[in-house]
N, C-alpha and C positions, 0 to 999 in steps of 0.2 A: 412391465410395466408405467406406463407412458407419466414423464416431470411431473407433479404438481404443483412446483413455483409459482412464485408471485412473477407476471412475464414484466418483463421490464423494457423489451424492447427485441426485436428480430431482422438479422441479418440472411437472409438466404438459412441454407442448414447449420447456420449461429443463431440461439438465442442468449438473450440475459435476464439473468429470471429469479428473486429471492429463494431463497433452500424452502420448503414449512416440511418437509418430512426429515426423519431421525435418516434416513435410509440417503436421502441426497446431502447430507450436511458428513455422515461419512464419508461417502463419495471425494468431495471438499475435499478434508484430512487426508484420505490416500493416496490425491493428485499434490497437495504439501508434503505428503512425505515421500514421494518421487522423485520430486524436485529438488526438495532440502538438501536431505538422509541421503537420498540415492546418486544424482546429476549433481550438486551443490555436497559444500563440505559438515550440512551441522552432524554433529554429535546426537546419536541414539543411550539412551537410559537405554534399562533391562526391560524395561514395558513395555515401548517408541517400538524399538526392535522388532515385541514379540508380536504388536499389533499389528502395524505399521500402518498407520496412524497416525498423521500432528494434533498431538489432542491438548490441550489443559484450560485451567475453570472458569477462561475468556468466553469460550464454546457457550458452552451453555445459556450466557444471556448473551452474544452478536447473533444479528443478522449474519447471511451469509449469500453472498451474490455468488452466483456462478455462470460460465458459462460452458450448454452441451451443445454438442454436434449431432442435430440428428443424421445427418448417415453414418451415428454410425450408433446404433441400436445394442442398447442391452438389456441380462435380465431385473435389472432395477432401473432403467429408466439410458436415455442417451449420453454416452459421456462425457463428459466432464470435462474439460478443454481448459480449463480457465477458473481463478476463483481469488474475492477478496474479502476479511473479514472485515463486517463494520461493529461499530458501536456508541449510539450515540450518547450525549454526555448525560443524559439520564439514567440508562444502563450502568457506563460507570457508575454514577452518583448510587446502585444497586448495591453496594458495599465491596466494588471489586477495583473500584477506581481503573482508571487507562492502565493500558497495557504496558505504552509506552514509561507512564513514571517512573519503570523498574528503571528505566535510563537514564531519562531527561525531566527536568521539575515542569512540567504540564502544567500545575497544581497550581506557579507562579501568573504564571502567561493564565490562563484559563480567569484567574481569580484581578486579575488587569484588565479584564474585558468583560465586566456583567453582565448581565444581555443576549450575549452574542448565545446563539448554540454551537455547543461543536461536534465534528465526528468523528471520528480516528479511524481509517483505515488501514489497515495491518491483514500481516498473514497472505502477501498477494502472491501469484505464481503465473504463469500459464505453461502448456506443456512444451515442449520443444520444437511439435510440428507444427504450433497452432499460432508460436513467437510474427504474428504481422500484422501488421497496419490496421488491418481489418478484425483482426482480434482485440490490440489494444481498442479502438474506436469505439465497439459500440461494448469495451467495459466499462469506457468512461462514464455514455451514453444510459451506463445502466447506474455510476454513481449517484453521476449527474438528476435521473430521475428520481433514485433517492432521494437525494437531495433537497427537491422540492416539495416531495411527496411529505417530506418530515417535517421545511418550512426550517432549514437548517442555515445556518452562517457562515461555517467556517470550519474546515475542510483539513486534519493534520496529520500526521505519519511520517515514520522511519523510513525510510529508506537505505537500502543497507549495499553496498561495495563488496563485491566476494573479498578477504582476504582480511590480514590483520595485519600486515607487514608492512609497514611504514616505507619501508624501502623499498616496496614492491607500488604502493598508492595514493605511500604524498601527493604525486604532483595531482590527481582526484582527487582529491581531496583540497588540495589547494586551490583549484579550477570552486568547487564550490565553493570557498569558503569568500569569491571574489565574483563568481556572478550573479545574485541574487541577495547579499546578503540585507536580513529583517530590522524594517525598522524599527526604536524603541516599542509600540507595542504591543508585538507578538516576537521579539527578545524571547529568546530560550538557553541556558545553557545543560547542561549535562551534572547527574545526577552528580553533588559533591564530593570532588576527587578521585572522580570517574571519568570527566572529560578530556580531550585531548582538542583544542582551540587553536580553530582550521588556521587565524591570523597568522599562528609562528609557527606556520607548516611555509616550507621556502620550495618554489619550482620554477626553469628557466623558461621565459614567454614560449623559448620553444617549444615547450612538453606540453603545453595546454593544448593544440591539435590533437595529437595520440590525448592526453587525457580527454578530448571531449568524446573520444569517439572510445571509449570504452565504460564513457556511463550505462547505467544500467539500464534500461530504456523506460524505466518507474519513475526516473530522479529524470530523464531526458520529459516524460509528462509531463510532471509535476510544473520544472522549467518552463517548459513551455505552455500552458497553463497558465502562468503568473504566480506560481508559487516563492515563496519567499525561504533563507535555510537559517538556522538556526546554527548559532556561532562555536560551536563544540560540535566532534564525533566520540560514539563509543562504540570502542572495542566490544564484540559482543560473539564468547572464546565458543560459544556451543554449538552457534550457529555459523562461525568459522566468518561470519562478517564484518566489515565497523561500518555503522551508523549513523549517518547523518537525523536531523531535526529536520522537516518540509511545514509547513505553513501556506494553509490556502482561501485568506478571506474570498467572500464571494465580492466582494467587490474590486479584488486586485483582478482578478479570471479576466481576460484577457474578450475583449469583446469580438475579435475574430471565433472565439470557440460558442460562445451563447448565440451566435451569426447561426455554428455552425449544427448546429445540435438540438436546438433550439427551443426559446427563453423559456419552456418546459418542460424538454425533455421531447418532441418531438418526431425526430429526424428518422428512430427509427421506429414508432412509438410500433406493438406489434397488434 
């Protein structure tokens, strides 16, 4: 059965789209399980282990962006090779709130910026064989197209550094605390009593080159676009990661990327 999602762009055999069927969303959840629980360090509860799906209460109200490979068809459609969960502010207001509010004080930041329309990106992952510039460009094209379709103003989300031991990842976190600190309107801290203040971490200048190399591709992508980094990190023991908060107002996006993707996301238009 062919995919029935709304196409947001295509590059050769890869297509980025919004999942519209339960089967498409389930395949995104299967990919998330494969990456977060089998490849990385997330700890599954009994239900998650039995279903093989990364599923939570937010999935039913969010949109799900997926990249599929038409050269790898299956009984339920092309293989899902990348995904990101998209939660608009109106979705969060329907009752669940933003997912990141469990870790960061996002509500205060939203309140300081009335009239701005927020989009939270979450649960982003790419199958190992597809972690290439080509796939990441197509994903960002799909996100940019979604932003333009819904006339959104600010992209936010948690960026995860694998690991929870500060002795191992402290230099990476210290680097993130210096590269693009959020100005006052966009400052955000962790929920009370749960934050690691990035400015308190120390790293030798000689560590920065290695730290930059170890930054996850998603965080690198945000920073290249012009994102700001919140002042705290949050340790997520379930997923075995340490998270930072990333804020990308549209006016902060580097003009090169607007030109690259097109003001209305036409570069990879299907």
